[in-house]
C-alpha positions in Angstrom: 35.2 36.3 1.2 34.8 32.4 0.7 34.4 30.9 -2.4 32.8 27.3 -3.0 32.4 25.8 -6.2 30.9 21.4 -7.1 32.5 20.2 -10.3 30.3 17.5 -11.4 31.4 15.3 -14.7 29.8 11.9 -15.2 31.1 9.4 -18.4 29.5 6.6 -16.9 25.7 6.7 -18.1 24.5 3.0 -18.3 22.9 3.1 -21.9 25.6 6.0 -23.2 28.9 6.2 -21.8 30.3 9.0 -22.6 34.1 10.2 -23.0 35.8 13.3 -21.6 34.0 14.8 -19.0 35.2 13.8 -15.7 38.7 14.8 -17.5 37.7 18.2 -18.1 35.7 18.5 -15.1 39.1 18.0 -13.3 40.2 20.2 -15.3 37.9 22.8 -14.4 38.2 22.2 -10.6 42.1 22.4 -11.1 41.4 26.1 -12.7 39.4 27.5 -10.5 41.2 26.1 -6.9 44.1 28.8 -7.6 44.2 32.3 -9.2 47.0 32.6 -12.0 49.1 34.3 -9.3 48.8 31.1 -7.6 47.1 32.4 -4.6 43.8 30.6 -3.0 40.8 30.6 -5.4 37.8 28.5 -4.9 37.8 25.8 -2.1 36.1 22.9 -4.9 34.5 19.1 -4.1 34.9 17.2 -7.2 32.0 14.8 -7.8 33.4 12.3 -10.6 30.8 10.1 -12.0 28.2 10.2 -9.7 25.9 7.8 -9.6 23.6 7.9 -6.4 20.4 11.6 -5.6 22.2 10.7 -2.4 25.4 11.7 -3.3 24.1 14.8 -5.3 22.3 15.8 -2.5 25.1 15.7 -0.1 27.0 17.7 -1.8 24.9 20.3 -2.7 24.1 20.5 1.1 28.3 20.7 1.5 27.9 23.8 -1.6 25.4 25.7 0.8 26.9 24.6 4.4 29.2 27.8 5.3 28.3 31.6 4.8 30.3 31.8 1.6 29.7 34.7 -0.5 29.8 32.6 -3.6 29.0 29.4 -4.5 29.1 27.4 -7.9 27.9 24.6 -9.3 29.6 23.1 -12.4 27.8 19.9 -14.3 29.9 19.2 -17.7 27.5 16.5 -19.8 28.2 15.9 -23.3 25.7 15.5 -25.9 26.3 13.5 -28.6 24.5 12.1 -31.7 24.7 8.5 -32.8 25.9 7.7 -36.1 23.1 7.1 -38.5 
């Protein structure tokens, strides 16, 4: 049974940079890669601070390129309110 995950975390927004999304996405990817007993779980493709639509399309194509039983798309973004 094949499992593939595409994990995105973006901090670098031009008008409103965030903090922590890329690091959190790396942690999620790490958790997905191995089961608690250390055995392989998901094959994970990470695309941190993705800046182009073409790279996103390539990543999504890679996610569905094989005949995996499970395909997981995980996008990490945070809403931050500006202080008044």
